[in-house]
N, C-alpha and C positions, 0 to 999 in steps of 0.2 A: 611709609609705615615705620614704628617705633620698635626697636630690638627688646627682645626681654631683657636684656641686660642693661640696658640706659634707662629703666625703670627704678624708681624710689622704693621703699620699703612701704610706705602709705599706699602708692599706685599698687603694688604687688598684694596688699592686703585687702584692698578695694577689688581687685578684678578676681580675687579666689572667691571673696563675698559675692561677688555677682556672678560668678560660674558657678555656686553652688544654688542660687537663686533659681526656682524652676521657671519664671515668666520673665527671666530675663534672657534675651537672644544673645546669642554669639554676634549677632550684626550692631547689637546698642555696643557691645563692648568694643567692637572695632571702631564703632563712630566717635566712642569717648577716648578709649587709648590707643587706637592704630594697632592692634594686635588680630591678625586673622585667627581662626578658628583654631588653624594648627597650633600656632604660638601660643595659644591659650592652653590647650592640651599639653604641649611641652613644659609650658610654664607650670600647670598644677601637677606633673608628674615629677617635676623638680623639686616642687615649694610643698608639697604635704607626702603624707607616709605611704608607700604602697599600697596597705590596704584602701588608706582613705582614696587613693587613686581609683582603683579598681570598682569601689563601691559608687563613684561620682562616676566614672564612664560608664557602667551598667546604669545608672540613673539617666544621664545625659543621653544614651543611644536610644532608650524609650520615650524621649520626649519630643512633641513636634513644637513645644514651645520656644524652644533654644533656638530655632531658626526662623525667622518674618516670613520667608516664603510659605511657609506651610503653615501660617496660624491663621485661623478662620476669624475676621473682622465682625464680630456679633456687638449687637447694641443689647444696652441693658433693657431688663424685663421692666414695663411700666404701664400700670393698669390702666384701661379704659375710665376708670373713674376716678383716676388722679387729674386733679387739675391742671389744664396747661399754663405755661408762663411765657407772655410775649414782653419783651421790653421791659424786664425786671418788675413788671406788675400781673398779679395772678387774676386771670381772666376770670368772670363769673359765669355761671353756668346760664344758661338764657331759654 
């Protein structure tokens, strides 16, 4: 795992951006940058204003999407009337 003090400024900016996004999980940040959830929280506390950090923590604690193990894998809605596609050819209704 990387330590937060080993990161470049561009990486820190990207981690902060990803942490603010609702659909980006801590697991995705860990895979990309090697930082655990605890390290991301520490980095956010250090890099953003105290009021911004409190607002972020309040949002993160109420979101299931920040942890992949709590996310549900639902498929997108597809109408029964929509034509099915197989092998890049649109099949006709028979």
